[in-house]
Structure formats: C-alpha cells, structure tokens
matplotlib code that plots the C-alpha trace (Angstrom):
import matplotlib.pyplot as plt

x = [33.6, 37.3, 39.9, 42.4, 45.8, 45.4, 42.3, 44.7, 46.4, 46.5, 45.2, 46.2, 42.9, 39.7, 37.4, 33.7, 32.0, 28.3, 26.0, 22.4, 20.5, 17.0, 16.4, 19.9, 20.4, 21.8, 24.7, 25.3, 27.3, 29.8, 30.0, 30.8, 33.3, 35.3, 35.8, 39.1, 38.5, 40.2, 37.4, 34.1, 31.3, 27.8, 24.8, 21.8, 18.9, 15.6, 13.3, 14.3, 12.1, 14.6, 17.1, 19.5, 20.2, 21.0, 23.3, 25.1, 25.7, 27.0, 29.4, 30.8, 28.8, 27.1, 23.5, 21.4, 17.7, 16.2, 12.4, 12.0, 12.0, 14.6, 18.2, 19.4, 17.8, 19.7, 23.0, 22.3, 21.6, 24.8, 26.7, 25.2, 26.2, 29.7, 32.8, 35.4, 37.1, 36.5, 33.2, 32.8, 29.3, 28.9, 25.9, 25.0, 24.0, 27.5, 27.8, 30.3, 33.7, 35.2, 38.6, 38.8, 38.4, 42.1, 42.1, 39.0, 40.3, 44.0, 43.4, 41.6, 44.3, 47.0, 45.1, 44.6, 40.8, 37.8, 35.5, 36.4, 34.0, 34.3, 33.4, 31.8, 31.6, 35.3, 36.1, 35.0, 31.3, 30.8, 28.3, 24.8, 26.0, 24.2, 21.2, 21.1, 18.6, 20.8, 23.9, 21.9, 20.6, 24.1, 25.7, 22.9, 23.4, 27.2, 27.0, 24.8, 27.2, 30.1, 28.1, 26.9, 29.9, 32.8, 33.5, 34.8, 32.8, 31.7, 29.5, 27.3, 28.3, 27.1, 30.4, 32.4, 34.6, 34.5, 35.7, 32.9, 33.4, 33.2, 30.0, 28.5, 29.4, 27.3, 24.1, 22.5, 18.8, 17.9, 16.7, 15.9, 18.1, 19.1, 21.5, 24.6, 23.9, 23.3, 26.7, 28.4, 26.8, 27.2, 30.9, 31.2, 29.6, 32.3, 35.1, 36.1, 38.6, 36.9, 38.6, 37.2, 38.8, 37.9, 36.3, 34.8, 31.1, 29.5, 26.0, 24.0, 23.3, 19.9, 17.8, 16.5, 17.4, 14.7, 15.8, 17.7, 15.9, 12.9, 12.5, 10.0, 12.5, 15.3, 13.2, 12.1, 15.6, 16.6, 13.9, 15.2, 18.7, 17.8, 15.5, 18.2, 20.8, 18.6, 17.4, 20.9, 21.9, 19.0, 20.0]
y = [-94.4, -94.8, -93.1, -95.1, -94.0, -96.0, -93.9, -91.1, -93.2, -91.3, -93.4, -92.8, -94.3, -92.4, -94.3, -93.6, -94.6, -95.2, -95.1, -96.0, -94.2, -93.9, -91.9, -92.2, -88.6, -89.9, -91.6, -90.4, -87.3, -89.4, -92.0, -89.4, -87.6, -90.9, -91.4, -90.0, -86.7, -87.9, -90.3, -89.3, -89.8, -90.3, -90.7, -92.1, -90.8, -92.7, -89.8, -89.5, -87.5, -86.9, -84.6, -87.3, -85.5, -82.2, -83.8, -85.7, -82.6, -80.6, -83.5, -83.3, -85.9, -85.4, -86.4, -88.1, -88.4, -91.8, -91.9, -95.5, -98.2, -100.8, -101.2, -102.5, -99.6, -97.1, -99.0, -99.0, -95.3, -94.6, -96.7, -94.7, -91.4, -92.4, -91.0, -93.3, -96.3, -98.3, -98.4, -99.2, -99.9, -99.0, -98.8, -95.4, -96.6, -96.5, -100.3, -100.6, -99.0, -96.7, -97.4, -100.5, -98.7, -99.0, -102.7, -103.4, -101.5, -102.6, -106.1, -104.6, -101.9, -104.7, -106.8, -109.6, -109.7, -108.5, -108.4, -107.8, -108.4, -107.1, -110.1, -109.3, -112.9, -113.5, -110.2, -108.7, -108.4, -105.8, -106.8, -106.1, -105.4, -108.3, -110.2, -114.0, -114.2, -112.0, -114.1, -117.3, -115.9, -114.9, -118.2, -120.1, -118.1, -118.3, -122.1, -122.4, -120.3, -122.6, -125.6, -124.3, -122.4, -123.8, -120.3, -120.3, -117.2, -116.5, -113.5, -111.8, -108.4, -105.3, -103.6, -104.4, -103.0, -103.6, -101.9, -99.8, -101.4, -104.9, -104.1, -102.7, -106.0, -107.9, -106.2, -106.1, -106.7, -107.4, -104.0, -105.4, -106.7, -109.5, -107.0, -108.1, -111.8, -111.3, -109.6, -112.5, -115.3, -113.5, -112.9, -116.6, -117.7, -115.7, -117.2, -113.9, -113.9, -112.9, -112.1, -111.5, -109.0, -109.4, -106.2, -104.9, -104.5, -102.0, -101.6, -99.3, -95.8, -94.1, -96.9, -100.2, -101.4, -101.4, -104.9, -106.8, -105.0, -107.2, -110.9, -110.2, -107.8, -110.3, -113.1, -110.9, -110.0, -113.7, -114.6, -112.0, -113.4, -117.0, -116.4, -114.6, -117.2, -120.1, -118.3, -118.0, -121.5, -122.9, -120.9]
z = [-10.6, -9.9, -12.1, -14.0, -15.4, -18.6, -19.5, -20.5, -23.1, -26.5, -29.3, -32.9, -34.4, -33.7, -31.4, -30.9, -27.7, -28.2, -25.1, -25.4, -22.6, -21.3, -18.1, -16.8, -15.6, -12.2, -13.9, -17.4, -16.5, -14.5, -17.2, -20.0, -17.8, -17.3, -21.0, -22.5, -24.3, -27.5, -28.1, -29.7, -27.2, -28.5, -26.2, -28.0, -25.9, -26.1, -25.3, -21.6, -19.3, -16.6, -18.3, -19.4, -22.7, -21.1, -18.5, -21.2, -23.3, -20.3, -19.6, -23.2, -25.2, -28.5, -28.0, -30.7, -30.2, -31.1, -30.6, -31.9, -29.2, -28.8, -27.4, -30.7, -32.5, -30.2, -31.0, -34.7, -34.7, -32.8, -35.4, -38.2, -36.7, -35.4, -37.0, -35.4, -37.0, -33.9, -32.1, -28.4, -26.9, -23.3, -21.0, -19.4, -15.9, -14.4, -14.2, -17.0, -16.2, -18.9, -17.4, -19.5, -22.8, -23.7, -22.9, -25.0, -28.0, -28.0, -29.5, -32.4, -32.8, -32.8, -35.4, -32.9, -32.8, -34.8, -31.8, -28.1, -25.3, -21.7, -19.6, -16.3, -15.2, -15.8, -14.1, -10.8, -9.9, -7.1, -4.5, -5.8, -9.3, -11.0, -9.6, -9.7, -12.6, -14.8, -14.0, -14.8, -18.1, -19.2, -18.3, -20.1, -23.3, -23.1, -22.7, -25.7, -27.8, -26.6, -27.6, -31.0, -32.1, -30.0, -28.6, -25.0, -24.0, -20.4, -20.8, -23.4, -22.1, -24.1, -23.3, -26.5, -29.2, -33.0, -36.1, -37.7, -41.2, -39.7, -37.9, -41.1, -42.8, -40.3, -41.5, -38.0, -37.9, -34.3, -32.8, -29.3, -26.5, -28.9, -30.6, -28.7, -29.3, -33.0, -33.2, -31.6, -33.6, -36.9, -36.1, -35.1, -38.4, -40.3, -38.3, -36.7, -33.8, -30.6, -27.3, -23.8, -21.5, -17.8, -16.5, -13.3, -13.0, -10.6, -9.2, -11.5, -10.3, -10.2, -8.9, -10.2, -13.7, -16.3, -17.3, -14.7, -11.8, -12.2, -12.8, -15.7, -17.4, -17.1, -18.5, -21.4, -22.2, -22.0, -24.4, -26.9, -26.5, -26.9, -29.8, -31.6, -30.8, -32.0, -35.1, -36.5, -35.3, -37.4, -40.5]

ax = plt.figure().add_subplot(projection="3d")
ax.plot(x, y, z, "-o")
ax.set_aspect("equal")
plt.show()
C-alpha cells in the first residue's frame, strides 16, 4: 500500500479508526501500519481462525473480540469501545487506502459536513478491485438514494467518517451489511450535510472476498442494502 505524506498530519482532535475484520491476516498488518500513530486503531475481530488478531496487535492495533455475527455488529462494537471524537470506518482487506484519512476527516473538523464518504466510483478503481456485480449494486443503491433523498451520491462505500456523538444519535439498528446504508438514510432524513471524497480502491489482499468475491455474496449484500433503504423510505 503506497505511503502518503498527508498521513503524517498531526490532528488536534482524537480520531478512532474502526476496522471490522474476519480472517484478514494477509492484509491487516499492512493496513494498521499505514494509519497515523496519533489515531486510535481498533480492530474488531469476528473470531478469526488465521491469526488476524495477533497480527493486528503486533502492528499496533487494539483488538476487540466480537463473536456475534454481522458486519454492522462489528461496527457497533467498535463504536462503543472507541475513545475518539471522530470515528472512521475502514475495511481490513487492504482495498481501502488509509492515505485518505486526513481528507475524510477534514470536512468534519472544519464543520463543513456531518458525514463524509470515501467514494470509490468517483475516485480510482485499480484493475480487479471491484467486480462488475459489486459496481452494479452500488450504482443501483446510489441512484435510489438520489431519487428518494435528492442526494447526489455515487457510492455507498463503507470507508467513512462521522462524529461519535452524531453516530450515537442515529441509534443504529441494522447489524448486517445494511449498516452503511442505514447510516446514510438516517443522516439524510435529519438533513445532515454529506460530502463525498474521491478515493483510490485497490484489489483486496489475501484471496477472494467473502462478499464481492462471489455473485451470491454480492447479491445477498445487495438485498440487505436495498431492504434497509426501502424500510426507512417507507417510514
């Protein structure tokens, strides 16, 4: 993962980076090492069997064990344990680039946005980083959000930043892959300012993705996303 000079920027507000991880030993050490040391790093491990927790600890993260299933559950556990005023959610497979952490958090620090999303589709997709069915699902969900909430979003990327107090206010309930969508639609219903930052997206490390690596996994994630989106639209 390429280094970036902006990663060394000293931030006056504590930032916690929350990384849900399940069997990501091949990538988690490099991901943690690329995060600025002044940020709190929490790896929420979903009972990995490949040594993910040990690799993350050696790299400098605080590891939290979460034995209950669900991507949203891991994010919620990280939120509960985090000490920072600003929370950043970041995947542990090496696809998201920690180099963009300062760009994601700056609009919140400046009071310009309540939620900042790292858009992969508006940024740079490396060859092989995102299969066609994942791109299709993201574009479909983004178009529905534009239609329902008049938000010009391009991507539902899980790479995002938000103030901890604001996230607690949302009272998140979706403990599946619908978590990122729930955050967006609840923020939209409250009239929060959202901003997208174009980011680079790399091929994941350590083999096939548990979600986007198969058509079935991608379709299942899309179902969770659309179900969450339509549930809050109806209410």
